[in-house]
C-alpha positions as CSV (number, residue, x, y, z in Angstrom):
1,M,75.2,-35.0,16.0
2,S,76.5,-31.4,16.4
3,A,78.2,-30.9,13.6
4,L,76.3,-33.4,11.8
5,L,73.2,-31.0,12.6
6,A,75.5,-27.7,11.9
7,A,75.5,-29.0,8.4
8,A,72.1,-29.7,7.8
9,V,70.7,-26.5,9.1
10,F,73.3,-24.9,6.8
11,L,71.6,-26.9,3.8
12,V,68.1,-26.3,4.1
13,R,68.6,-22.8,6.1
14,P,67.5,-20.8,2.9
15,F,64.5,-23.3,2.6
16,M,63.3,-22.6,6.1
17,R,63.0,-19.1,6.0
18,L,61.1,-19.6,2.6
19,W,58.6,-21.4,4.3
20,A,58.5,-19.6,7.5
21,S,57.6,-16.3,6.1
22,W,55.3,-18.3,3.7
23,R,53.4,-19.7,6.6
24,Q,53.5,-16.6,8.6
25,Q,51.4,-14.7,6.1
26,D,48.5,-16.8,8.5
27,L,49.7,-14.1,11.3
28,S,48.3,-11.3,9.7
29,W,45.2,-11.4,9.9
30,M,45.2,-12.5,13.7
31,P,44.3,-9.2,16.6
32,R,47.2,-8.3,18.7
33,P,47.6,-5.8,22.0
34,T,47.5,-2.6,20.9
35,G,47.4,-0.5,24.5
36,A,50.0,0.4,26.5
37,P,52.6,-2.8,26.8
38,H,52.1,-3.1,30.8
39,A,49.7,-4.8,32.7
40,V,48.6,-4.7,37.2
41,A,47.2,-7.1,38.8
42,D,46.6,-4.9,42.2
43,G,47.8,-5.5,45.7
44,P,50.0,-3.9,48.4
45,S,54.3,-3.7,47.8
46,A,53.9,-4.7,44.3
47,D,56.9,-7.0,42.4
48,R,57.9,-5.4,39.1
49,V,58.2,-8.2,36.6
50,L,59.7,-7.2,33.0
51,I,58.8,-9.5,30.0
52,I,61.1,-9.3,27.3
53,G,60.6,-11.6,23.9
54,S,58.6,-12.8,20.8
55,G,56.6,-15.4,20.9
56,P,53.7,-15.6,23.7
57,A,55.6,-12.2,24.9
58,V,54.1,-10.6,21.5
59,G,50.4,-11.4,22.8
60,W,48.6,-13.0,19.5
61,G,45.0,-13.6,19.5
62,V,43.9,-11.3,22.1
63,A,43.7,-7.5,22.0
64,S,45.4,-6.4,25.2
65,H,48.4,-7.2,27.6
66,D,46.0,-7.1,29.8
67,L,44.2,-10.8,28.5
68,A,48.2,-11.6,27.4
69,L,50.8,-13.0,28.7
70,A,51.4,-10.1,31.1
71,G,48.3,-10.0,32.6
72,S,47.9,-13.5,33.4
73,L,51.5,-13.5,35.2
74,A,50.1,-10.5,37.1
75,R,47.3,-12.3,38.5
76,A,48.7,-15.8,39.1
77,L,51.5,-14.1,40.9
78,R,49.6,-12.2,43.1
79,S,47.7,-15.6,43.6
80,M,50.6,-16.8,45.2
81,T,52.2,-14.1,46.9
82,G,49.4,-11.8,47.8
83,R,51.5,-9.0,46.9
84,G,50.5,-6.4,43.4
85,V,52.6,-7.4,40.3
86,I,53.4,-4.8,38.1
87,V,54.4,-6.3,34.2
88,D,56.2,-4.3,31.6
89,V,56.7,-5.9,28.2
90,I,59.2,-5.5,25.6
91,A,58.2,-6.9,22.7
92,N,58.2,-7.5,18.8
93,S,57.1,-10.1,16.8
94,E,60.7,-10.3,15.1
95,M,62.9,-10.2,17.8
96,T,65.6,-12.8,17.9
97,S,68.6,-14.2,19.8
98,A,70.6,-11.5,18.5
99,N,68.1,-8.8,20.1
100,L,68.6,-9.8,23.4
101,A,71.8,-9.0,24.5
102,P,70.7,-5.1,23.4
103,I,67.3,-5.2,24.9
104,I,69.3,-6.5,28.3
105,G,71.9,-3.9,28.2
106,G,69.5,-0.7,27.7
107,A,66.6,-2.1,30.2
108,R,66.7,-0.5,33.9
109,L,67.2,-3.5,35.2
110,S,67.1,-2.1,38.5
111,D,63.4,-1.3,38.7
112,Y,62.6,-4.6,38.2
113,D,62.3,-7.8,40.5
114,A,62.2,-10.2,37.9
115,V,63.0,-10.3,34.2
116,V,61.6,-13.3,32.0
117,T,62.4,-14.0,28.4
118,T,60.9,-15.8,25.6
119,V,62.6,-15.7,22.7
120,G,63.9,-18.1,20.3
121,I,61.4,-19.3,17.9
122,N,62.6,-16.5,14.7
123,D,65.3,-18.2,15.5
124,A,64.2,-21.8,14.6
125,L,62.1,-21.1,12.1
126,A,64.6,-19.1,10.4
127,G,67.2,-21.8,10.9
128,T,69.6,-20.3,13.3
129,S,72.4,-22.4,14.1
130,P,73.7,-23.3,17.7
131,R,76.5,-21.8,17.7
132,V,75.4,-18.7,16.9
133,W,72.8,-19.1,19.5
134,R,75.4,-20.2,21.7
135,R,77.0,-16.7,21.2
136,N,73.9,-14.7,21.6
137,I,72.9,-16.2,24.3
138,R,76.3,-16.0,26.3
139,L,76.5,-12.8,25.5
140,A,73.0,-11.7,26.7
141,L,73.9,-13.6,30.3
142,E,77.3,-11.7,30.3
143,I,75.8,-8.1,30.2
144,W,73.1,-9.9,32.7
145,R,75.7,-10.8,35.1
146,N,77.7,-7.7,35.4
147,R,74.7,-5.2,35.8
148,V,72.2,-7.4,37.9
149,A,71.3,-6.2,41.1
150,Q,71.6,-9.2,44.0
151,G,68.3,-11.2,44.3
152,N,67.0,-10.3,40.7
153,L,66.4,-13.0,38.5
154,L,66.2,-13.7,35.2
155,L,63.8,-16.7,34.1
156,M,64.8,-17.8,30.3
157,V,61.2,-19.7,29.1
158,G,62.2,-22.0,26.0
159,M,61.0,-22.5,23.1
160,T,57.7,-24.9,22.7
161,S,57.2,-27.4,20.0
162,I,56.9,-25.4,16.5
163,T,54.7,-28.5,15.1
164,T,51.8,-27.4,18.1
165,I,51.7,-24.2,16.6
166,P,49.0,-24.6,13.8
167,T,50.4,-22.0,11.9
168,F,53.7,-23.8,11.6
169,V,52.4,-27.5,11.4
170,G,54.1,-29.6,8.2
171,G,56.9,-28.4,5.8
172,G,59.8,-27.2,7.8
173,G,58.2,-27.6,11.3
174,W,59.8,-31.0,11.9
175,F,63.1,-29.6,11.3
176,A,62.2,-26.7,13.4
177,D,61.6,-28.8,16.1
178,V,64.9,-30.6,15.9
179,L,66.5,-27.4,16.2
180,V,64.6,-26.2,18.7
181,R,65.5,-28.9,21.2
182,R,68.9,-27.8,20.6
183,L,68.8,-25.0,21.3
184,N,67.0,-25.1,24.4
185,E,69.3,-27.3,25.5
186,I,72.5,-25.0,24.8
187,T,70.5,-22.0,26.9
188,D,70.1,-24.9,29.9
189,R,73.8,-25.4,29.5
190,L,75.0,-21.8,29.9
191,A,72.2,-20.7,32.6
192,D,72.8,-23.4,34.8
193,P,76.3,-22.0,36.7
194,L,74.5,-18.8,37.0
195,P,72.8,-18.3,40.4
196,T,70.4,-15.5,39.2
197,V,69.3,-17.3,36.1
198,R,66.9,-20.4,35.2
199,T,65.6,-21.6,32.8
200,L,62.0,-23.1,31.8
201,P,60.2,-25.3,29.7
202,L,57.1,-24.0,28.4
203,P,54.5,-26.5,27.6
204,A,52.1,-27.1,24.8
205,V,49.1,-25.7,25.3
206,P,46.3,-27.1,22.9
207,S,44.4,-24.1,21.5
208,P,40.8,-24.5,21.3
209,E,40.7,-22.1,17.9
210,G,42.2,-25.5,16.4
211,A,43.9,-24.4,12.9
212,S,43.2,-20.8,13.2
213,G,46.4,-21.1,15.6
214,R,44.7,-18.0,17.5
215,H,45.3,-18.4,21.2
216,T,42.8,-17.7,23.8
217,P,43.2,-15.7,27.1
218,A,43.3,-19.4,28.9
219,D,46.3,-20.4,27.1
220,Y,48.0,-17.3,28.2
221,A,46.8,-17.9,32.0
222,A,47.9,-21.8,31.4
223,W,51.2,-20.3,30.4
224,A,51.3,-17.7,33.3
225,A,50.9,-20.6,35.9
226,V,53.7,-22.1,34.9
227,I,55.9,-19.1,35.2
228,A,54.6,-17.8,38.3
229,H,55.1,-21.0,39.9
230,E,59.1,-20.5,38.9
231,L,59.0,-17.4,40.1
232,A,56.9,-16.9,43.6
233,S,59.6,-18.6,45.5
234,P,62.4,-16.0,44.4
235,L,60.0,-13.3,44.5
236,D,59.3,-13.9,48.5
237,L,62.9,-14.2,49.1
238,A,63.9,-11.1,47.4
239,Y,60.4,-9.1,49.4
240,S,61.6,-10.4,52.8
241,A,65.4,-9.7,52.0
242,H,64.7,-6.0,50.6
243,D,61.8,-5.4,53.2
244,S,61.7,-3.1,56.6
245,V,59.2,-0.8,57.9
246,E,59.8,2.1,55.5
247,G,59.3,0.5,52.7
248,R,60.6,-1.5,49.7
249,R,64.7,0.3,49.8
250,R,65.1,-0.5,45.8
251,T,62.4,1.5,44.8
252,R,60.6,4.5,45.8
253,A,57.5,3.2,47.3
254,V,55.8,5.1,45.0
255,D,57.0,2.9,42.0
256,R,55.7,-0.3,44.5
257,M,51.9,0.9,44.2
258,T,49.7,-0.2,41.3
259,S,46.6,2.2,41.7
260,G,45.7,5.1,43.3
261,I,47.6,7.8,45.4
262,A,49.8,7.8,48.6
263,D,47.9,10.3,50.2
264,A,44.5,8.5,49.7
265,P,43.8,8.2,53.1
266,E,44.6,12.4,53.9
267,L,41.4,13.0,50.9
268,V,39.1,10.4,52.8
269,K,39.3,12.1,55.6
270,L,38.8,15.4,54.0
271,L,35.8,14.2,52.2
272,H,34.1,13.6,55.3
273,G,32.5,18.0,55.3
274,A,31.3,16.9,51.8
275,Q,29.5,13.4,52.2
276,A,25.6,14.9,52.3
277,S,26.7,15.7,48.6
278,L,28.5,13.0,47.7
279,D,25.6,10.6,48.5
280,K,23.1,12.0,46.9
281,I,25.3,11.8,43.5
282,V,25.6,8.5,44.2
283,T,22.0,7.5,45.0
284,M,21.1,10.1,41.8
285,A,23.5,7.1,39.7
286,A,22.3,4.3,41.5
287,A,18.5,5.1,40.6
288,A,19.9,6.7,36.8
289,M,21.1,3.5,36.0
290,N,18.6,0.7,37.4
291,A,21.4,-0.3,39.5
292,P,21.0,-1.5,42.9
293,T,24.4,-0.6,44.4
294,A,26.6,2.8,43.3
295,L,29.5,4.0,45.1
296,L,32.2,6.5,45.1
297,T,35.9,5.5,45.9
298,V,39.6,6.6,46.4
299,L,42.0,4.2,45.9
300,G,45.0,4.0,48.1
301,P,48.0,2.3,48.0
302,D,46.6,-1.2,49.6
303,K,43.2,-0.4,49.9
304,Q,40.0,1.2,47.7
305,W,37.9,3.7,50.2
306,H,33.4,3.8,49.8
307,V,33.7,7.3,50.6
308,A,29.8,7.6,49.6
309,R,28.2,4.4,48.8
310,C,24.2,3.4,48.2
311,G,23.0,-0.4,48.8
312,I,25.9,-1.6,50.3
313,D,27.5,-1.3,53.9
314,L,30.6,-2.2,52.9
315,E,33.3,0.3,53.9
316,G,36.0,-0.5,51.6
317,V,38.0,-3.4,49.9
318,P,41.8,-4.2,49.2
319,I,43.0,-2.6,46.4
320,E,43.6,-5.9,44.9
321,Q,39.7,-6.8,44.9
322,S,39.2,-3.6,43.1
323,F,37.3,-2.9,40.0
324,C,37.7,1.2,39.8
325,A,41.6,0.3,39.6
326,I,41.7,-0.7,35.9
327,A,39.3,2.4,35.2
328,V,41.8,4.2,37.3
329,R,44.7,3.1,35.3
330,N,42.8,3.3,31.6
331,E,41.9,6.5,32.7
332,E,38.4,5.9,30.9
333,T,35.1,4.3,31.5
334,L,35.1,0.6,32.2
335,V,32.2,-1.7,31.4
336,V,31.9,-5.3,32.6
337,P,29.1,-6.5,31.3
338,D,29.5,-10.2,33.3
339,A,32.5,-10.3,35.4
340,P,33.0,-14.3,35.8
341,H,33.0,-14.6,32.4
342,D,35.9,-11.6,32.1
343,P,39.4,-13.3,33.1
344,R,40.4,-10.2,35.2
345,F,38.0,-10.3,37.6
346,A,36.7,-14.6,37.0
347,A,38.6,-15.0,40.1
348,N,37.3,-11.4,42.6
349,P,36.1,-12.8,45.8
350,L,33.4,-10.0,45.0
351,V,32.8,-11.7,42.3
352,T,32.6,-15.5,43.6
353,D,31.0,-14.8,46.5
354,V,26.9,-15.4,46.4
355,D,25.4,-12.7,44.7
356,G,28.3,-11.3,43.8
357,I,29.3,-8.5,41.5
358,R,28.2,-9.3,37.3
359,Y,27.9,-6.3,36.0
360,Y,30.3,-2.8,37.0
361,A,30.4,0.5,35.0
362,G,32.5,3.1,36.4
363,T,34.0,6.5,35.6
364,P,37.1,7.9,36.6
365,L,37.5,11.1,38.8
366,Q,40.8,13.6,39.0
367,D,41.9,15.5,41.5
368,P,42.8,19.2,41.2
369,Q,46.6,18.1,40.2
370,G,45.3,15.9,37.3
371,R,45.7,12.7,39.3
372,Y,43.3,9.6,38.7
373,F,42.5,8.8,42.4
374,G,38.9,6.6,42.4
375,A,35.5,6.5,40.6
376,L,31.9,6.7,40.3
377,C,30.3,3.3,39.7
378,V,27.2,2.0,39.6
379,I,27.1,-2.5,40.6
380,D,24.5,-5.0,39.6
381,S,24.7,-8.7,40.7
382,R,22.5,-9.3,37.1
383,P,24.7,-9.6,34.2
384,R,24.0,-7.0,30.7
385,N,24.5,-7.3,27.8
386,I,23.8,-3.8,26.7
387,T,24.8,-0.6,28.4
388,T,24.2,2.2,25.5
389,P,25.8,5.7,24.8
390,T,23.3,6.8,26.9
391,D,23.8,5.0,30.0
392,L,27.4,6.4,29.5
393,S,26.6,10.0,29.2
394,V,24.4,10.0,32.4
395,L,27.0,8.5,34.3
396,R,29.7,10.2,33.1
397,K,27.7,13.4,33.8
398,L,27.3,12.6,37.6
399,A,30.9,11.7,37.3
400,T,31.9,15.3,37.0
401,A,29.0,16.3,39.5
402,A,31.2,14.0,42.0
403,Q,34.5,16.0,40.7
404,S,33.3,19.3,41.1
405,T,31.8,18.9,44.5
406,I,35.5,17.2,45.7
407,W,37.4,19.9,43.9
408,G,35.3,22.3,46.7
409,A,36.0,20.4,49.3
410,I,39.7,20.2,48.4
411,F,39.7,24.1,47.5
412,S,38.0,24.7,51.5
413,D,34.6,25.0,50.6
414,G,33.1,22.4,52.9
415,G,32.1,20.2,50.0
416,R,29.1,23.0,49.5
417,V,29.8,23.0,45.8
418,A,26.7,21.9,43.6
419,H,27.7,21.0,39.8
420,P,24.7,22.5,37.7
421,A,24.2,19.4,36.1
422,V,22.6,18.1,39.1
423,T,19.3,19.9,41.2
424,Q,19.8,20.1,45.3
425,D,16.3,18.5,44.8
426,A,16.4,15.0,43.0
427,P,13.8,14.0,40.5
428,T,11.2,12.0,41.3
429,S,12.2,9.0,39.4
430,P,14.8,7.6,37.4
431,A,13.1,8.4,34.1
432,E,12.6,12.2,34.9
433,L,16.6,12.0,36.0
434,R,17.4,10.7,33.1
435,R,16.2,13.6,31.0
436,E,17.8,15.9,33.3
437,L,21.0,14.5,33.0
438,L,20.8,14.3,29.4
439,A,19.4,17.7,28.7
440,T,22.2,19.9,30.8
441,P,25.5,20.3,28.5
442,A,28.6,18.7,30.2
């Protein structure tokens, strides 16, 4: 069978490559993530995972890695382990098995608890022979075995059926599927003797977008759930084996933080002297944005502190429930129109609770060292379809006022620094407040 398949591959390879090139033109219009190849699920003592590959690793059909496989995997693992997760991505739509060994050889494997690979689709479409595939995978595994630290795991995710991808239905899809099964078998056989390597078949996920072939966040969530189920137990074992009262030994504690600053408790204590000024700013934010709740937050390794608040008694939440953490990581204003329909927050207890968060808008804050440490935000239990540029301008000006007050506290002024954009006597109505803020230069 192997000899017959090898001969068939040799004969049809030129036609396979022409057919695949023609079909891949349909992918040129499809969105792909444009931001940093990185996703985080906030939480303490974060596990670190590296995804390498093409196909699912690329993120076809969505605009950010937070909505693609990386973000979905981070959230799925956090729900299983209770720890934070940091996922980095090395992805290329043209990656093949020949690229795997150099990438594994060049990656800083000591930074990661697990590595996930998703290569092979391009090999199957190009008619890579089983002999060449075996050579490439064997070399990658040899490099892994020589470089890996004890307790780390390599999870090699197998190829799904080519004909389940609408773009590649028909034509050479049937032959590519025959090759997919053979290449997956070779990978399983090579990985089986290695204790730090596992293989995992990737289930086909029917796309609701039909013939367009566009994957959705739900597709990536389904794949991530399968991968997370395979990774969770080894990560738990590695965490138990390498954890200590001093923190994770393999990397510095700061490298295990998902968001925030290590000295957050000290900053929170320092800001007690600025409490009156900060309370006034969050009250003005709630009024100006016509929101029932406003917060000024400080983020630490495992907690979000509410150092000033209006319309809520909660003094803080676990970092894994923080909306502000995403604004801080992205270093820009975050607007969530309807949280239950955003996969980043849909399962968040702050959203699923009765009268939970529906709308969020938050602007990150910096300390004098340039570190983003928290945010000024407004929250509503009702969704909002529209957040105007004027709304964002008002929120940013109030955030600037809060930041100025915080800097004053840090520089030992007791928090008594008033920003020119905020008067000490608040206007009598939200409309008057908005007019005053918009009339004042930022």
